[in-house]
C-alpha positions as protocol buffer text, in pm:
chain_id: "A"
residue {
  index: 1
  type: MET
  ca { x: 0 y: 0 z: 0 }
}
residue {
  index: 2
  type: LEU
  ca { x: 132 y: 344 z: -94 }
}
residue {
  index: 3
  type: LYS
  ca { x: 121 y: 595 z: 192 }
}
residue {
  index: 4
  type: VAL
  ca { x: 188 y: 967 z: 202 }
}
residue {
  index: 5
  type: LEU
  ca { x: 476 y: 1071 z: 422 }
}
residue {
  index: 6
  type: SER
  ca { x: 526 y: 1330 z: 695 }
}
residue {
  index: 7
  type: ARG
  ca { x: 277 y: 1437 z: 961 }
}
residue {
  index: 8
  type: PRO
  ca { x: 126 y: 1786 z: 928 }
}
residue {
  index: 9
  type: GLN
  ca { x: 78 y: 2036 z: 1206 }
}
residue {
  index: 10
  type: PHE
  ca { x: -201 y: 2291 z: 1222 }
}
residue {
  index: 11
  type: THR
  ca { x: -133 y: 2661 z: 1240 }
}
residue {
  index: 12
  type: LEU
  ca { x: -429 y: 2891 z: 1298 }
}
residue {
  index: 13
  type: PHE
  ca { x: -388 y: 3264 z: 1251 }
}
residue {
  index: 14
  type: THR
  ca { x: -651 y: 3513 z: 1369 }
}
residue {
  index: 15
  type: SER
  ca { x: -736 y: 3653 z: 1027 }
}
residue {
  index: 16
  type: VAL
  ca { x: -719 y: 3361 z: 782 }
}
residue {
  index: 17
  type: LEU
  ca { x: -696 y: 2985 z: 789 }
}
residue {
  index: 18
  type: THR
  ca { x: -351 y: 2889 z: 666 }
}
residue {
  index: 19
  type: ARG
  ca { x: -136 y: 2582 z: 652 }
}
residue {
  index: 20
  type: SER
  ca { x: 235 y: 2554 z: 732 }
}
residue {
  index: 21
  type: LEU
  ca { x: 478 y: 2373 z: 506 }
}
residue {
  index: 22
  type: SER
  ca { x: 771 y: 2215 z: 683 }
}
residue {
  index: 23
  type: GLY
  ca { x: 1048 y: 2110 z: 451 }
}
residue {
  index: 24
  type: ASP
  ca { x: 1023 y: 1839 z: 187 }
}
residue {
  index: 25
  type: SER
  ca { x: 685 y: 1672 z: 208 }
}
residue {
  index: 26
  type: GLY
  ca { x: 818 y: 1346 z: 69 }
}
residue {
  index: 27
  type: LEU
  ca { x: 507 y: 1301 z: -145 }
}
residue {
  index: 28
  type: PRO
  ca { x: 528 y: 1041 z: -423 }
}
residue {
  index: 29
  type: LYS
  ca { x: 472 y: 1136 z: -785 }
}
residue {
  index: 30
  type: PHE
  ca { x: 128 y: 1068 z: -929 }
}
residue {
  index: 31
  type: ARG
  ca { x: 260 y: 810 z: -1175 }
}
residue {
  index: 32
  type: ASP
  ca { x: 399 y: 613 z: -881 }
}
residue {
  index: 33
  type: VAL
  ca { x: 63 y: 646 z: -703 }
}
residue {
  index: 34
  type: SER
  ca { x: -139 y: 529 z: -1004 }
}
residue {
  index: 35
  type: ASP
  ca { x: 99 y: 241 z: -1084 }
}
residue {
  index: 36
  type: SER
  ca { x: 85 y: 122 z: -724 }
}
residue {
  index: 37
  type: LEU
  ca { x: -294 y: 155 z: -722 }
}
residue {
  index: 38
  type: LEU
  ca { x: -333 y: -61 z: -1033 }
}
residue {
  index: 39
  type: ASP
  ca { x: -97 y: -324 z: -892 }
}
residue {
  index: 40
  type: ASN
  ca { x: -290 y: -335 z: -564 }
}
residue {
  index: 41
  type: ILE
  ca { x: -628 y: -354 z: -738 }
}
residue {
  index: 42
  type: LYS
  ca { x: -509 y: -646 z: -950 }
}
residue {
  index: 43
  type: SER
  ca { x: -375 y: -828 z: -645 }
}
residue {
  index: 44
  type: HIS
  ca { x: -700 y: -780 z: -448 }
}
residue {
  index: 45
  type: GLY
  ca { x: -927 y: -872 z: -737 }
}
residue {
  index: 46
  type: SER
  ca { x: -1272 y: -763 z: -848 }
}
residue {
  index: 47
  type: GLY
  ca { x: -1525 y: -612 z: -611 }
}
residue {
  index: 48
  type: HIS
  ca { x: -1672 y: -296 z: -463 }
}
residue {
  index: 49
  type: TYR
  ca { x: -1422 y: -6 z: -430 }
}
residue {
  index: 50
  type: VAL
  ca { x: -1463 y: 330 z: -255 }
}
residue {
  index: 51
  type: GLN
  ca { x: -1271 y: 652 z: -325 }
}
residue {
  index: 52
  type: LEU
  ca { x: -1266 y: 874 z: -16 }
}
residue {
  index: 53
  type: THR
  ca { x: -1124 y: 1218 z: 58 }
}
residue {
  index: 54
  type: GLY
  ca { x: -1004 y: 1349 z: 392 }
}
residue {
  index: 55
  type: GLN
  ca { x: -1071 y: 1688 z: 544 }
}
residue {
  index: 56
  type: TYR
  ca { x: -805 y: 1962 z: 567 }
}
residue {
  index: 57
  type: TYR
  ca { x: -460 y: 1862 z: 441 }
}
residue {
  index: 58
  type: ASP
  ca { x: -193 y: 2083 z: 602 }
}
residue {
  index: 59
  type: LEU
  ca { x: 118 y: 2007 z: 403 }
}
residue {
  index: 60
  type: ASP
  ca { x: -15 y: 2175 z: 90 }
}
residue {
  index: 61
  type: PRO
  ca { x: -356 y: 2345 z: 59 }
}
residue {
  index: 62
  type: THR
  ca { x: -371 y: 2251 z: -311 }
}
residue {
  index: 63
  type: LEU
  ca { x: -376 y: 1881 z: -221 }
}
residue {
  index: 64
  type: THR
  ca { x: -642 y: 1654 z: -74 }
}
residue {
  index: 65
  type: ARG
  ca { x: -590 y: 1322 z: 96 }
}
residue {
  index: 66
  type: ASN
  ca { x: -734 y: 1040 z: -117 }
}
residue {
  index: 67
  type: ILE
  ca { x: -800 y: 693 z: 22 }
}
residue {
  index: 68
  type: VAL
  ca { x: -914 y: 397 z: -184 }
}
residue {
  index: 69
  type: LEU
  ca { x: -1075 y: 100 z: -8 }
}
residue {
  index: 70
  type: LYS
  ca { x: -1198 y: -232 z: -127 }
}
residue {
  index: 71
  type: VAL
  ca { x: -1505 y: -298 z: 87 }
}
residue {
  index: 72
  type: GLY
  ca { x: -1633 y: -632 z: -41 }
}
residue {
  index: 73
  type: ASN
  ca { x: -1681 y: -861 z: -335 }
}
residue {
  index: 74
  type: ASP
  ca { x: -2031 y: -741 z: -416 }
}
residue {
  index: 75
  type: LEU
  ca { x: -2247 y: -436 z: -356 }
}
residue {
  index: 76
  type: GLY
  ca { x: -2368 y: -422 z: 3 }
}
residue {
  index: 77
  type: LYS
  ca { x: -2237 y: -768 z: 94 }
}
residue {
  index: 78
  type: ASN
  ca { x: -1937 y: -884 z: 298 }
}
residue {
  index: 79
  type: PHE
  ca { x: -1834 y: -530 z: 396 }
}
residue {
  index: 80
  type: LYS
  ca { x: -1467 y: -571 z: 496 }
}
residue {
  index: 81
  type: PRO
  ca { x: -1261 y: -256 z: 423 }
}
residue {
  index: 82
  type: ILE
  ca { x: -909 y: -309 z: 291 }
}
residue {
  index: 83
  type: THR
  ca { x: -692 y: -3 z: 224 }
}
residue {
  index: 84
  type: ILE
  ca { x: -565 y: -8 z: -133 }
}
residue {
  index: 85
  type: MET
  ca { x: -413 y: 341 z: -152 }
}
residue {
  index: 86
  type: ASP
  ca { x: -359 y: 644 z: 71 }
}
residue {
  index: 87
  type: ALA
  ca { x: -200 y: 951 z: -92 }
}
residue {
  index: 88
  type: ALA
  ca { x: -229 y: 1330 z: -121 }
}
residue {
  index: 89
  type: LEU
  ca { x: -339 y: 1442 z: -468 }
}
residue {
  index: 90
  type: SER
  ca { x: -434 y: 1758 z: -653 }
}
residue {
  index: 91
  type: MET
  ca { x: -791 y: 1805 z: -772 }
}
residue {
  index: 92
  type: GLN
  ca { x: -701 y: 1702 z: -1126 }
}
residue {
  index: 93
  type: GLU
  ca { x: -508 y: 1397 z: -1004 }
}
residue {
  index: 94
  type: SER
  ca { x: -807 y: 1299 z: -791 }
}
residue {
  index: 95
  type: LYS
  ca { x: -1032 y: 1312 z: -1100 }
}
residue {
  index: 96
  type: THR
  ca { x: -778 y: 1107 z: -1295 }
}
residue {
  index: 97
  type: LEU
  ca { x: -772 y: 856 z: -1010 }
}
residue {
  index: 98
  type: THR
  ca { x: -1151 y: 821 z: -1044 }
}
residue {
  index: 99
  type: ASP
  ca { x: -1112 y: 753 z: -1417 }
}
residue {
  index: 100
  type: ILE
  ca { x: -848 y: 488 z: -1347 }
}
residue {
  index: 101
  type: LEU
  ca { x: -1080 y: 313 z: -1103 }
}
residue {
  index: 102
  type: VAL
  ca { x: -1380 y: 331 z: -1336 }
}
residue {
  index: 103
  type: ASP
  ca { x: -1175 y: 186 z: -1625 }
}
residue {
  index: 104
  type: SER
  ca { x: -1034 y: -95 z: -1414 }
}
residue {
  index: 105
  type: HIS
  ca { x: -1181 y: -439 z: -1486 }
}
residue {
  index: 106
  type: GLU
  ca { x: -1150 y: -526 z: -1117 }
}
residue {
  index: 107
  type: CYS
  ca { x: -1366 y: -233 z: -1000 }
}
residue {
  index: 108
  type: ARG
  ca { x: -1723 y: -369 z: -1030 }
}
residue {
  index: 109
  type: PHE
  ca { x: -1874 y: -83 z: -828 }
}
residue {
  index: 110
  type: LEU
  ca { x: -1721 y: 254 z: -735 }
}
residue {
  index: 111
  type: SER
  ca { x: -1854 y: 462 z: -448 }
}
residue {
  index: 112
  type: THR
  ca { x: -1733 y: 803 z: -331 }
}
residue {
  index: 113
  type: GLY
  ca { x: -1735 y: 972 z: 8 }
}
residue {
  index: 114
  type: GLU
  ca { x: -1525 y: 1126 z: 285 }
}
residue {
  index: 115
  type: VAL
  ca { x: -1339 y: 1021 z: 599 }
}
residue {
  index: 116
  type: ASP
  ca { x: -1296 y: 1218 z: 920 }
}
residue {
  index: 117
  type: SER
  ca { x: -917 y: 1250 z: 908 }
}
residue {
  index: 118
  type: VAL
  ca { x: -764 y: 1595 z: 942 }
}
residue {
  index: 119
  type: GLY
  ca { x: -422 y: 1610 z: 777 }
}
residue {
  index: 120
  type: LEU
  ca { x: -265 y: 1266 z: 811 }
}
residue {
  index: 121
  type: ASN
  ca { x: -433 y: 1168 z: 1137 }
}
residue {
  index: 122
  type: ASP
  ca { x: -578 y: 818 z: 1142 }
}
residue {
  index: 123
  type: TRP
  ca { x: -941 y: 810 z: 1034 }
}
residue {
  index: 124
  type: SER
  ca { x: -1211 y: 666 z: 1257 }
}
residue {
  index: 125
  type: TYR
  ca { x: -1525 y: 709 z: 1047 }
}
residue {
  index: 126
  type: GLY
  ca { x: -1625 y: 753 z: 686 }
}
residue {
  index: 127
  type: TYR
  ca { x: -1935 y: 784 z: 476 }
}
residue {
  index: 128
  type: MET
  ca { x: -2011 y: 698 z: 115 }
}
residue {
  index: 129
  type: LEU
  ca { x: -2290 y: 839 z: -98 }
}
residue {
  index: 130
  type: ASN
  ca { x: -2346 y: 613 z: -392 }
}
residue {
  index: 131
  type: PRO
  ca { x: -2505 y: 387 z: -500 }
}
residue {
  index: 132
  type: TYR
  ca { x: -2638 y: 371 z: -144 }
}
residue {
  index: 133
  type: PHE
  ca { x: -2560 y: 579 z: 165 }
}
residue {
  index: 134
  type: ALA
  ca { x: -2346 y: 422 z: 438 }
}
residue {
  index: 135
  type: ILE
  ca { x: -2147 y: 521 z: 746 }
}
residue {
  index: 136
  type: PHE
  ca { x: -1860 y: 294 z: 849 }
}
residue {
  index: 137
  type: THR
  ca { x: -1538 y: 250 z: 1044 }
}
residue {
  index: 138
  type: PRO
  ca { x: -1208 y: 103 z: 918 }
}
residue {
  index: 139
  type: ASP
  ca { x: -1348 y: -234 z: 1029 }
}
residue {
  index: 140
  type: SER
  ca { x: -1723 y: -247 z: 973 }
}
residue {
  index: 141
  type: LEU
  ca { x: -2052 y: -85 z: 876 }
}
residue {
  index: 142
  type: ILE
  ca { x: -2239 y: 132 z: 1127 }
}
residue {
  index: 143
  type: LEU
  ca { x: -2540 y: 228 z: 918 }
}
residue {
  index: 144
  type: HIS
  ca { x: -2638 y: 172 z: 558 }
}
residue {
  index: 145
  type: GLN
  ca { x: -2925 y: 225 z: 322 }
}
residue {
  index: 146
  type: SER
  ca { x: -3084 y: -107 z: 232 }
}
residue {
  index: 147
  type: THR
  ca { x: -2989 y: -231 z: -112 }
}
residue {
  index: 148
  type: GLU
  ca { x: -3329 y: -399 z: -138 }
}
residue {
  index: 149
  type: ASN
  ca { x: -3541 y: -104 z: -23 }
}
residue {
  index: 150
  type: ARG
  ca { x: -3388 y: 243 z: -49 }
}
residue {
  index: 151
  type: SER
  ca { x: -3642 y: 380 z: 204 }
}
residue {
  index: 152
  type: LEU
  ca { x: -3499 y: 160 z: 479 }
}
residue {
  index: 153
  type: LEU
  ca { x: -3195 y: 223 z: 703 }
}
residue {
  index: 154
  type: GLN
  ca { x: -3013 y: -61 z: 875 }
}
residue {
  index: 155
  type: LEU
  ca { x: -2814 y: 9 z: 1193 }
}
residue {
  index: 156
  type: HIS
  ca { x: -2557 y: -246 z: 1300 }
}
residue {
  index: 157
  type: PRO
  ca { x: -2477 y: -344 z: 1660 }
}
residue {
  index: 158
  type: ARG
  ca { x: -2204 y: -140 z: 1832 }
}
residue {
  index: 159
  type: LYS
  ca { x: -2140 y: 52 z: 2156 }
}
residue {
  index: 160
  type: GLU
  ca { x: -2399 y: 323 z: 2086 }
}
residue {
  index: 161
  type: CYS
  ca { x: -2651 y: 72 z: 1950 }
}
residue {
  index: 162
  type: SER
  ca { x: -2625 y: -276 z: 2106 }
}
residue {
  index: 163
  type: MET
  ca { x: -2890 y: -431 z: 1881 }
}
residue {
  index: 164
  type: ALA
  ca { x: -2941 y: -431 z: 1507 }
}
residue {
  index: 165
  type: HIS
  ca { x: -3223 y: -199 z: 1403 }
}
residue {
  index: 166
  type: LYS
  ca { x: -3420 y: -128 z: 1090 }
}
residue {
  index: 167
  type: VAL
  ca { x: -3557 y: 225 z: 1059 }
}
residue {
  index: 168
  type: TRP
  ca { x: -3798 y: 346 z: 794 }
}
residue {
  index: 169
  type: MET
  ca { x: -3682 y: 683 z: 666 }
}
residue {
  index: 170
  type: LYS
  ca { x: -4034 y: 825 z: 675 }
}
residue {
  index: 171
  type: ASP
  ca { x: -4035 y: 781 z: 1055 }
}
residue {
  index: 172
  type: VAL
  ca { x: -3728 y: 1002 z: 1115 }
}
residue {
  index: 173
  type: ARG
  ca { x: -3811 y: 1353 z: 1232 }
}
residue {
  index: 174
  type: THR
  ca { x: -3471 y: 1506 z: 1313 }
}
residue {
  index: 175
  type: VAL
  ca { x: -3103 y: 1440 z: 1252 }
}
residue {
  index: 176
  type: PHE
  ca { x: -2884 y: 1592 z: 1523 }
}
residue {
  index: 177
  type: VAL
  ca { x: -2522 y: 1651 z: 1611 }
}
residue {
  index: 178
  type: ASP
  ca { x: -2462 y: 1703 z: 1983 }
}
residue {
  index: 179
  type: PHE
  ca { x: -2139 y: 1813 z: 2152 }
}
residue {
  index: 180
  type: LYS
  ca { x: -2055 y: 1766 z: 2515 }
}
residue {
  index: 181
  type: ASP
  ca { x: -1965 y: 2080 z: 2706 }
}
residue {
  index: 182
  type: ARG
  ca { x: -1654 y: 2272 z: 2609 }
}
residue {
  index: 183
  type: PRO
  ca { x: -1395 y: 2174 z: 2485 }
}
residue {
  index: 184
  type: TRP
  ca { x: -1648 y: 1990 z: 2266 }
}
residue {
  index: 185
  type: SER
  ca { x: -1415 y: 1694 z: 2215 }
}
residue {
  index: 186
  type: THR
  ca { x: -1698 y: 1438 z: 2225 }
}
residue {
  index: 187
  type: GLN
  ca { x: -1951 y: 1462 z: 1943 }
}
residue {
  index: 188
  type: THR
  ca { x: -2258 y: 1245 z: 1884 }
}
residue {
  index: 189
  type: LEU
  ca { x: -2452 y: 1191 z: 1562 }
}
residue {
  index: 190
  type: GLY
  ca { x: -2802 y: 1052 z: 1582 }
}
residue {
  index: 191
  type: PHE
  ca { x: -3164 y: 1091 z: 1484 }
}
residue {
  index: 192
  type: ARG
  ca { x: -3499 y: 1126 z: 1652 }
}
residue {
  index: 193
  type: LEU
  ca { x: -3813 y: 939 z: 1564 }
}
residue {
  index: 194
  type: VAL
  ca { x: -4160 y: 978 z: 1708 }
}
residue {
  index: 195
  type: GLY
  ca { x: -4112 y: 890 z: 2075 }
}
residue {
  index: 196
  type: ASP
  ca { x: -3759 y: 757 z: 2034 }
}
residue {
  index: 197
  type: GLN
  ca { x: -3398 y: 862 z: 1979 }
}
residue {
  index: 198
  type: MET
  ca { x: -3106 y: 665 z: 1837 }
}
residue {
  index: 199
  type: ASP
  ca { x: -2737 y: 752 z: 1855 }
}
residue {
  index: 200
  type: ILE
  ca { x: -2552 y: 644 z: 1542 }
}
residue {
  index: 201
  type: LEU
  ca { x: -2195 y: 714 z: 1651 }
}
residue {
  index: 202
  type: THR
  ca { x: -1987 y: 899 z: 1909 }
}
residue {
  index: 203
  type: HIS
  ca { x: -1676 y: 1073 z: 1781 }
}
residue {
  index: 204
  type: GLU
  ca { x: -1391 y: 1130 z: 2028 }
}
residue {
  index: 205
  type: ASN
  ca { x: -1162 y: 1411 z: 1914 }
}
residue {
  index: 206
  type: ASP
  ca { x: -810 y: 1434 z: 2058 }
}
residue {
  index: 207
  type: PHE
  ca { x: -688 y: 1729 z: 1853 }
}
residue {
  index: 208
  type: LEU
  ca { x: -841 y: 2031 z: 2030 }
}
residue {
  index: 209
  type: SER
  ca { x: -511 y: 2177 z: 2153 }
}
residue {
  index: 210
  type: ASN
  ca { x: -623 y: 2543 z: 2174 }
}
residue {
  index: 211
  type: TYR
  ca { x: -870 y: 2490 z: 2459 }
}
residue {
  index: 212
  type: ASP
  ca { x: -788 y: 2715 z: 2757 }
}
residue {
  index: 213
  type: PRO
  ca { x: -1000 y: 2636 z: 3065 }
}
residue {
  index: 214
  type: ASP
  ca { x: -902 y: 2973 z: 3216 }
}
residue {
  index: 215
  type: LEU
  ca { x: -1095 y: 3157 z: 2943 }
}
residue {
  index: 216
  type: SER
  ca { x: -1467 y: 3196 z: 3002 }
}
residue {
  index: 217
  type: GLU
  ca { x: -1524 y: 3229 z: 2626 }
}
residue {
  index: 218
  type: PRO
  ca { x: -1346 y: 3038 z: 2348 }
}
residue {
  index: 219
  type: SER
  ca { x: -1067 y: 3217 z: 2162 }
}
residue {
  index: 220
  type: ARG
  ca { x: -1071 y: 3257 z: 1783 }
}
residue {
  index: 221
  type: GLU
  ca { x: -808 y: 2984 z: 1763 }
}
residue {
  index: 222
  type: GLU
  ca { x: -1028 y: 2747 z: 1963 }
}
residue {
  index: 223
  type: LEU
  ca { x: -1331 y: 2827 z: 1748 }
}
residue {
  index: 224
  type: GLY
  ca { x: -1127 y: 2763 z: 1434 }
}
residue {
  index: 225
  type: GLU
  ca { x: -1000 y: 2433 z: 1565 }
}
residue {
  index: 226
  type: VAL
  ca { x: -1351 y: 2321 z: 1659 }
}
residue {
  index: 227
  type: MET
  ca { x: -1471 y: 2401 z: 1308 }
}
residue {
  index: 228
  type: LEU
  ca { x: -1184 y: 2204 z: 1149 }
}
residue {
  index: 229
  type: ASN
  ca { x: -1221 y: 1900 z: 1369 }
}
residue {
  index: 230
  type: THR
  ca { x: -1600 y: 1870 z: 1349 }
}
residue {
  index: 231
  type: GLU
  ca { x: -1618 y: 1918 z: 973 }
}
residue {
  index: 232
  type: TRP
  ca { x: -1678 y: 1554 z: 890 }
}
residue {
  index: 233
  type: ILE
  ca { x: -1958 y: 1490 z: 1139 }
}
residue {
  index: 234
  type: ILE
  ca { x: -2146 y: 1804 z: 1029 }
}
residue {
  index: 235
  type: LYS
  ca { x: -2112 y: 1704 z: 662 }
}
residue {
  index: 236
  type: THR
  ca { x: -2228 y: 1351 z: 741 }
}
residue {
  index: 237
  type: ALA
  ca { x: -2535 y: 1479 z: 924 }
}
residue {
  index: 238
  type: ALA
  ca { x: -2623 y: 1704 z: 628 }
}
residue {
  index: 239
  type: GLN
  ca { x: -2578 y: 1417 z: 380 }
}
residue {
  index: 240
  type: LEU
  ca { x: -2798 y: 1194 z: 595 }
}
residue {
  index: 241
  type: VAL
  ca { x: -3073 y: 1459 z: 600 }
}
residue {
  index: 242
  type: HIS
  ca { x: -3059 y: 1478 z: 221 }
}
residue {
  index: 243
  type: VAL
  ca { x: -3086 y: 1099 z: 187 }
}
residue {
  index: 244
  type: LEU
  ca { x: -3381 y: 1089 z: 429 }
}
residue {
  index: 245
  type: ARG
  ca { x: -3564 y: 1370 z: 251 }
}
residue {
  index: 246
  type: VAL
  ca { x: -3523 y: 1216 z: -93 }
}
residue {
  index: 247
  type: ASN
  ca { x: -3580 y: 849 z: -11 }
}
residue {
  index: 248
  type: GLY
  ca { x: -3815 y: 891 z: 284 }
}
residue {
  index: 249
  type: ASN
  ca { x: -4036 y: 1133 z: 93 }
}
residue {
  index: 250
  type: ASN
  ca { x: -4027 y: 1367 z: 392 }
}
residue {
  index: 251
  type: ARG
  ca { x: -3909 y: 1724 z: 323 }
}
residue {
  index: 252
  type: LYS
  ca { x: -3977 y: 1830 z: 683 }
}
residue {
  index: 253
  type: ILE
  ca { x: -3684 y: 1640 z: 836 }
}
residue {
  index: 254
  type: SER
  ca { x: -3473 y: 1894 z: 1026 }
}
residue {
  index: 255
  type: LEU
  ca { x: -3103 y: 1917 z: 1112 }
}
residue {
  index: 256
  type: LEU
  ca { x: -2992 y: 2033 z: 1457 }
}
residue {
  index: 257
  type: ILE
  ca { x: -2629 y: 2131 z: 1518 }
}
residue {
  index: 258
  type: PRO
  ca { x: -2461 y: 2305 z: 1816 }
}
residue {
  index: 259
  type: LYS
  ca { x: -2438 y: 2684 z: 1817 }
}
residue {
  index: 260
  type: VAL
  ca { x: -2056 y: 2676 z: 1825 }
}
residue {
  index: 261
  type: VAL
  ca { x: -2052 y: 2547 z: 1467 }
}
residue {
  index: 262
  type: GLN
  ca { x: -2322 y: 2778 z: 1336 }
}
residue {
  index: 263
  type: ALA
  ca { x: -2215 y: 3067 z: 1112 }
}
residue {
  index: 264
  type: ASP
  ca { x: -2361 y: 3342 z: 1333 }
}
residue {
  index: 265
  type: GLN
  ca { x: -2167 y: 3210 z: 1634 }
}
residue {
  index: 266
  type: ASN
  ca { x: -1836 y: 3110 z: 1475 }
}
residue {
  index: 267
  type: PRO
  ca { x: -1650 y: 3341 z: 1231 }
}
residue {
  index: 268
  type: TRP
  ca { x: -1453 y: 3049 z: 1085 }
}
residue {
  index: 269
  type: VAL
  ca { x: -1773 y: 2868 z: 991 }
}
residue {
  index: 270
  type: GLU
  ca { x: -1899 y: 3189 z: 831 }
}
residue {
  index: 271
  type: LEU
  ca { x: -1574 y: 3219 z: 633 }
}
residue {
  index: 272
  type: ARG
  ca { x: -1586 y: 2855 z: 525 }
}
residue {
  index: 273
  type: ASN
  ca { x: -1948 y: 2883 z: 415 }
}
residue {
  index: 274
  type: SER
  ca { x: -1861 y: 3192 z: 213 }
}
residue {
  index: 275
  type: ILE
  ca { x: -1578 y: 3004 z: 38 }
}
residue {
  index: 276
  type: TRP
  ca { x: -1809 y: 2710 z: -36 }
}
residue {
  index: 277
  type: SER
  ca { x: -2072 y: 2948 z: -174 }
}
residue {
  index: 278
  type: ASP
  ca { x: -1815 y: 3111 z: -404 }
}
residue {
  index: 279
  type: GLN
  ca { x: -1696 y: 2769 z: -526 }
}
residue {
  index: 280
  type: VAL
  ca { x: -2050 y: 2658 z: -605 }
}
residue {
  index: 281
  type: SER
  ca { x: -2114 y: 2986 z: -790 }
}
residue {
  index: 282
  type: VAL
  ca { x: -1805 y: 2931 z: -1004 }
}
residue {
  index: 283
  type: LYS
  ca { x: -1912 y: 2575 z: -1087 }
}
residue {
  index: 284
  type: LEU
  ca { x: -2263 y: 2691 z: -1172 }
}
residue {
  index: 285
  type: GLU
  ca { x: -2120 y: 2954 z: -1407 }
}
residue {
  index: 286
  type: LYS
  ca { x: -1889 y: 2704 z: -1576 }
}
residue {
  index: 287
  type: SER
  ca { x: -2163 y: 2444 z: -1621 }
}
residue {
  index: 288
  type: LYS
  ca { x: -2430 y: 2704 z: -1712 }
}
residue {
  index: 289
  type: GLY
  ca { x: -2666 y: 2578 z: -1448 }
}
residue {
  index: 290
  type: SER
  ca { x: -2612 y: 2204 z: -1484 }
}
residue {
  index: 291
  type: TYR
  ca { x: -2413 y: 2167 z: -1161 }
}
residue {
  index: 292
  type: ILE
  ca { x: -2598 y: 2027 z: -860 }
}
residue {
  index: 293
  type: PRO
  ca { x: -2405 y: 2072 z: -532 }
}
């Protein structure tokens, strides 16, 4: 397996989010990445592959961490993630990687999604969007959309949910993300049904280094770090709401997130949302309205 080298370190300034470069990154060339990928795919054989991206990559803001997993021999069956590739790529290289996977005879199904890693930190959770929605760990599925009935969610036994459950999407009223009290290092994703609540996962975050218990209010650095390190769980919650609205035929499903990651309470979230909005506008202009975010 081809791995990126070096471990990044976050630097938060008070005016802009920036990333520090520290010497030679040791990153392999894309040809080496693609050659290694093809060799690994051939050795692991045909099946269901997933191309995932990480969150913020510090070594170079023009790059994004790309992880390729083989998750089984058939769609929705025998979910056993195996890491095929883990490398930092540019946007164009990432698109080329997708083409390589699609053209590969061994790749019977290709899904896309994101993992919760920041920089090169180990990832604990990921989600994939297509052809069905799923949330998983490096070892197993947590939740997935039924391949037999797209209006049904299946939750698998784990610490937060000791029994397997089937939930009809039409019965979900709210998707929520809940943080424990400051420093907000424990985050829970779940949903509420009529008369019931289910926790899907609990995310323990060890990277909130700017927390100062002597300050009654969080500093800008702390707010920025919270935004960075909760990015994945907020995105996952939003994606889950979209899946529930479309497949559960229920447009009234709401999303609840803590105030500390809302734009009117956190200037970094406001800045990020503005950047996202600008990027979507550019894509809409280039595609003349055909782009769907």
